[in-house]
C-alpha positions as CSV (number, residue, x, y, z in Angstrom):
1,M,148.0,130.0,43.1
2,D,146.9,128.4,46.1
3,K,145.2,124.9,45.6
4,P,143.8,123.8,48.9
5,L,142.1,120.9,47.4
6,L,145.1,119.5,45.3
7,N,145.0,115.9,45.0
8,R,141.7,115.5,46.3
9,V,138.8,113.8,44.5
10,A,135.3,115.5,44.0
11,V,132.1,113.8,42.5
12,V,129.7,116.6,41.4
13,T,126.2,115.6,40.3
14,G,124.4,117.7,37.9
15,A,127.6,119.0,36.8
16,S,127.1,120.3,33.4
17,R,125.0,123.5,34.2
18,G,123.9,125.8,36.9
19,I,125.2,125.3,40.5
20,G,126.9,122.2,39.5
21,R,128.8,123.5,36.6
22,A,130.0,126.6,38.5
23,A,130.7,124.3,41.6
24,A,132.8,121.9,39.6
25,L,134.9,124.7,38.1
26,A,135.6,126.4,41.4
27,L,136.6,122.7,43.1
28,A,138.8,122.4,40.0
29,E,140.5,125.5,40.3
30,A,141.0,124.8,43.9
31,G,143.0,121.6,42.8
32,A,140.6,119.0,42.8
33,H,140.1,116.3,40.2
34,I,136.5,116.5,39.2
35,V,134.4,113.1,38.6
36,A,131.4,115.3,36.7
37,V,128.1,113.2,36.5
38,A,125.4,114.6,34.2
39,R,123.1,113.4,31.5
40,T,124.5,115.4,28.6
41,Q,127.8,114.3,27.1
42,G,128.0,117.3,25.0
43,A,127.7,119.6,28.2
44,L,130.3,117.4,30.2
45,E,132.7,117.7,27.4
46,S,132.5,121.6,27.4
47,L,133.0,121.6,31.1
48,D,135.9,119.3,30.6
49,D,137.7,121.7,28.5
50,E,137.2,124.5,30.9
51,I,138.5,122.4,33.8
52,R,141.8,121.7,31.6
53,A,142.1,125.3,30.8
54,K,142.4,126.0,34.8
55,G,145.2,123.2,34.9
56,S,143.0,120.7,36.3
57,S,141.5,117.4,35.2
58,A,138.1,115.6,35.3
59,T,136.5,112.2,34.7
60,L,133.4,112.6,32.9
61,V,130.3,110.2,33.9
62,P,127.3,110.9,31.5
63,V,124.6,109.1,33.5
64,N,121.1,109.7,34.5
65,L,120.6,109.7,38.3
66,K,117.5,107.5,37.9
67,D,119.8,104.7,36.8
68,L,120.6,103.8,40.5
69,D,122.5,100.8,39.7
70,A,125.1,103.0,37.7
71,L,125.5,104.8,40.9
72,D,126.7,101.8,42.8
73,R,129.1,100.9,39.6
74,L,130.6,104.6,39.9
75,G,131.3,103.9,43.5
76,A,133.1,100.7,42.4
77,A,135.1,102.6,39.7
78,I,136.3,105.3,42.2
79,Y,137.5,102.7,44.3
80,E,139.4,101.0,41.8
81,R,140.8,104.1,40.4
82,W,141.5,106.1,43.8
83,G,140.5,103.8,47.0
84,K,138.9,107.0,48.2
85,L,136.5,110.2,47.8
86,D,137.3,113.4,49.2
87,I,134.2,115.4,48.3
88,L,130.8,114.7,47.4
89,L,128.5,117.4,45.9
90,G,124.9,116.3,45.7
91,N,123.6,118.9,43.4
92,A,121.3,117.5,41.0
93,G,117.7,118.1,41.5
94,Q,114.3,118.0,39.7
95,L,111.4,120.8,40.2
96,G,108.6,118.7,39.1
97,E,105.3,120.4,38.5
98,L,104.1,123.3,40.5
99,A,100.6,122.0,40.9
100,P,98.2,120.8,43.8
101,I,99.3,117.5,45.1
102,T,95.9,116.0,44.3
103,H,96.9,116.8,40.5
104,I,100.4,115.6,40.5
105,D,100.7,112.4,38.1
106,Q,102.4,109.3,39.5
107,P,105.3,109.4,37.2
108,V,105.9,113.1,37.9
109,W,106.0,112.3,41.7
110,E,108.4,109.1,41.0
111,E,110.9,111.0,39.0
112,V,111.3,113.9,41.5
113,M,111.6,111.6,44.5
114,T,114.0,109.2,42.7
115,V,116.3,112.2,41.6
116,N,116.0,114.3,44.7
117,V,115.7,111.5,47.3
118,T,116.6,108.0,46.5
119,A,119.6,109.0,44.3
120,N,121.1,110.7,47.1
121,Y,120.6,107.7,49.3
122,R,122.1,105.5,46.7
123,L,125.2,107.9,46.3
124,I,125.5,107.8,50.2
125,R,125.4,104.0,50.1
126,S,127.8,103.6,47.4
127,F,130.4,106.2,48.6
128,D,130.3,106.0,52.5
129,P,133.2,103.6,52.5
130,L,135.0,106.1,50.1
131,L,134.5,109.1,52.1
132,R,135.5,107.3,55.4
133,A,138.7,106.2,53.6
134,S,139.6,109.9,53.0
135,D,141.4,111.9,55.8
136,A,138.5,114.5,55.5
137,G,135.8,113.5,53.6
138,R,133.0,115.9,52.8
139,A,129.5,115.4,51.6
140,I,127.4,118.4,50.6
141,F,123.9,118.3,49.5
142,L,121.7,121.1,48.0
143,T,118.6,121.6,49.9
144,S,116.1,124.5,49.6
145,G,113.8,126.7,51.9
146,A,110.7,124.9,50.3
147,A,111.4,122.1,52.5
148,H,110.3,124.1,55.6
149,K,107.8,126.7,53.9
150,C,105.5,124.0,52.5
151,N,103.9,126.6,50.2
152,A,100.7,125.7,48.0
153,Y,101.6,124.1,44.9
154,W,105.3,123.2,45.7
155,G,104.3,120.1,47.3
156,T,106.4,117.5,45.4
157,Y,109.7,119.4,45.6
158,S,109.0,120.6,49.1
159,I,108.4,117.1,50.3
160,S,111.4,115.8,48.3
161,K,113.7,118.4,49.9
162,A,112.3,117.7,53.4
163,A,113.0,114.1,52.9
164,L,116.5,115.0,51.7
165,E,117.3,116.9,54.9
166,A,116.2,113.9,57.0
167,L,118.3,111.6,55.0
168,V,121.3,113.8,55.2
169,R,121.0,114.7,59.0
170,T,120.7,111.0,59.8
171,Y,124.1,110.4,57.8
172,A,125.8,113.3,59.6
173,A,124.8,111.6,62.9
174,E,126.1,108.3,61.7
175,T,129.5,109.7,60.8
176,V,129.7,112.1,63.7
177,T,132.7,110.1,65.2
178,T,134.5,109.9,61.9
179,P,136.3,112.5,59.9
180,V,133.7,113.0,57.6
181,K,131.5,116.0,57.6
182,V,128.1,116.4,56.2
183,M,126.4,119.6,55.3
184,L,123.0,120.6,53.7
185,L,123.4,124.0,51.7
186,S,120.7,126.2,50.9
187,P,121.4,128.3,48.1
188,G,118.4,130.5,48.0
189,P,117.1,132.1,44.8
190,L,119.7,132.0,42.2
191,R,119.9,132.9,38.3
192,T,119.4,129.0,37.3
193,S,116.9,127.4,34.8
194,M,115.1,125.9,37.7
195,R,114.5,129.1,39.3
196,R,113.3,130.5,35.8
197,A,110.8,127.7,35.4
198,A,109.6,128.3,38.8
199,M,109.3,132.0,38.8
200,P,108.9,133.0,35.1
201,G,108.2,136.7,35.6
202,E,111.0,137.2,37.8
203,D,113.8,139.6,36.6
204,P,116.9,137.2,36.7
205,L,119.3,140.2,36.9
206,T,117.9,140.6,40.5
207,L,119.5,137.6,41.6
208,K,122.7,136.3,42.5
209,T,124.3,133.7,40.2
210,P,125.9,130.1,40.7
211,E,129.2,131.6,40.4
212,D,128.6,133.8,43.3
213,L,127.8,130.5,45.4
214,A,130.7,128.6,44.0
215,P,133.5,129.8,46.7
216,H,131.0,128.8,49.4
217,I,130.8,125.4,48.2
218,V,134.8,125.3,48.1
219,K,134.8,126.6,51.6
220,L,132.6,123.4,52.7
221,A,134.8,121.0,50.9
222,L,137.9,122.1,52.6
223,P,139.4,119.7,55.2
224,T,139.5,122.4,57.5
225,W,135.8,122.6,57.7
226,T,134.5,121.3,61.1
227,E,130.6,121.4,61.1
228,T,128.6,118.8,60.4
229,G,124.7,118.0,60.2
230,K,123.7,121.4,59.7
231,I,122.4,123.9,57.1
232,Y,124.8,126.5,55.3
233,D,122.4,129.3,54.2
234,F,124.1,131.2,51.6
235,A,121.1,133.6,51.1
236,Q,121.6,134.6,54.8
237,G,125.3,135.6,54.5
238,G,126.8,132.0,55.2
239,Q,124.8,131.6,58.3
240,I,125.1,128.2,59.8
241,L,121.5,126.8,60.9
242,T,121.1,123.9,63.3
243,P,117.9,122.3,62.6
244,Q,115.5,122.1,65.4
245,M,115.2,119.1,67.3
246,P,112.0,117.9,68.7
247,A,111.5,118.5,72.5
């Protein structure tokens, strides 16, 4: 079987379930060694079993992304073991509460911003030298149409994703002359626990699954991928969107 990611190292956050788990398995099947980051040790061990069954390997990192110093330590550990990082998938995210902005408690706001924005900033800061050390570093971050719709009661999540998009696009601009390619991925509505929490009355069988999305993540991770600083819109058939620049 073709292994286009053989001998490449991929960090996947939120790897124990949903999109992260499906992506980790697909990247492993393509040959990558998976550095699987998630909070739950048992779920990571189950993922490890499945990755090994596919003939690949994983390093399990049971850590909460709110432990920002741990992300620095992870970068140092990856440097010591491999001296590079080929793929970063910033997948982990928090929905928070669907409520008026004026009703959001400070701890909820801080948790969503920490996981959705600050943790990804710290991952970029920690892993940037490692991605640049790869011959084709790829950094992919999960965004949402909520960043642009700004619907009522979705404020905390929408704001965090808008901030994430600005962060990722800035990093793309700062690496444009390097082999590193940086992309945002908008999956659209998928059959995940976050979607179920946000839309409890929705029939999940009408939605595509994380497994449907996973091959597209592999495509964005390939050394042959050439776009950077753009949004890959899975719900629109993989359309590549160029964010509007101010006049």
